[in-house]
N, C-alpha and C positions, 0 to 999 in steps of 0.2 A: 813501514806504514806511514801514510801522509797525515798531516794534521786534520784535514777534512774527514778522512776515513775514521780517524780516532773520535771526532766529534759525532759523527753519525752512529758509531757504536755506543757512545754514551747516551745519545738520544733514544736509540733502540732499547737500551737497558732501562731507561725511565719509563718508556712505553710498556715494556714487559712488566715491570714492577707495578705500575698503575693498574694494568689489566688483571694482575693477580689480586687486586683489591677492589674488583668489581667494575672497573672502567672497561670500555670497549674502544680501544684506540688503534689507529694505523699510523705508522711512521711515514711522514711525507717529506722529511728533510732532504731527500735526494731528488725530489721532484721540482715542479715549477711553481708551486704555491709559496706564499710568503710566510709560512709557519711550519713547524717541525713535526706536528701530530695533529690528527683530527679524529673525531668519533663521538662517543657519548660518555657522559659522566655516570657515576653509579645510580643516579636518579633519572637516567635515560634522557638527559638533555644534551642536545648537539653542542659540541664544543671544538674549539681550536686551541692549540698550545704552542707558544713560543718558548724555546729553551735557551739558556745561556749557561756556560760553564766557565767560571772565572778561576784564575790561578791566584788572584790576590783578593783579600777581604776588603770590602768597603762597607761602611755602616749603612749607606743608602744604596739601593739597587737601581741602576740606570736602564731606561728603556727609551729608545728614540720615539719621538712623538708620531712620526710617520708609521712606525711599526704598530704602535698602540692604536692609531686610527684605523689601520687596515684590519686589525684583529677585531675591533669593535664593530666595524662596517659589515662584518660577516653576518651579523644579527644572531650569532650563536654566543654561547658562554665563552668568553675570551679569557684565556688563562696565560700567566707568565711564570715559568719555572726557572729559578736561578739556583745554581750550585756554586758554592765557593768554599774556601778551606774551613769556614766556621760551620756551615751547614747547608740545608736545602730550604727554599722558600717557594711557596706556591701562592701567587696573587690572583685573586678573581678580579680581573681589570673592570668588568662591568659594575662592580660595587664601589670602585674608587671615584670620589667626587672632589671637585675644587682642587685639582692638581695644577701646580704652577709650572709653566714652561720656563726651562733654563737652557741657555745656549751652552753647549758643551763641545769640546773637541773630541771627535770621534773618527775612527778610521773611515776613509772614503769608500771602502769596500769592506765586507765582513772579514776576510782573512788574507787577501792576496796583496794588499798594498800597506805601505807604511806611512803614506801621507794622511794627515789628519785635517779635517775640515770642521767648521762650526756647524752644528746641527741643533735644532730644537729637541729637547729631551725632557723626560719626567724623572725626578729622583723619588723613588718609592721607599718609604720607611719600613724597616723590618716589622714593625708593629701592625702594618697594614697587611701583611701576608696572612692568608686564611689558614695555611698549614705551614708549620715550622718544624724542622727536624734538625736540632743542633748536635754537631759532633762533640762528644765529650771525651776527654782524655781518661784513659783507664790508668788509675794511680795504683791499683792493686797489683801485687806480684802474681804472675801466672806460673803455672807448673813448669813451664820451659825456661823461664827468665834466668835462673841461676845457671842452667846449662849453657845457654847462649852467651852469658857473661863470661864464662870460663874460656870460651873460644876466642874472645877478643884479644 
């Protein structure tokens, strides 16, 4: 499976989970629009969602200014979903004010190039996320832990 297909499956999974929670979303990640999902929130507001899946944890979440501007320009509720090893974060971009532009080195394309170029970006604080789901380590022993330890 290719990396882009994996990402599309992750996006589709997020759409499915949100739809189970009262959203009405369609995955658009394989289409020609600049966001990964669109539809309505549980309060029936039209929305667009950009999603990022990060392998590395960063305290701030980066979004390119051009992507931010495209989402806001739709006139819909603009959302940014970020998944990283620490958790999941959902930012309601329309509510974020006084963001500072910072030049960051980003890939010149989303997936296919290794070349990096300087782009204007916003660094979003975790505390600005409207919904946060932190992954917690399970420190309790489970029923199968001793069994699997014996096989090592």
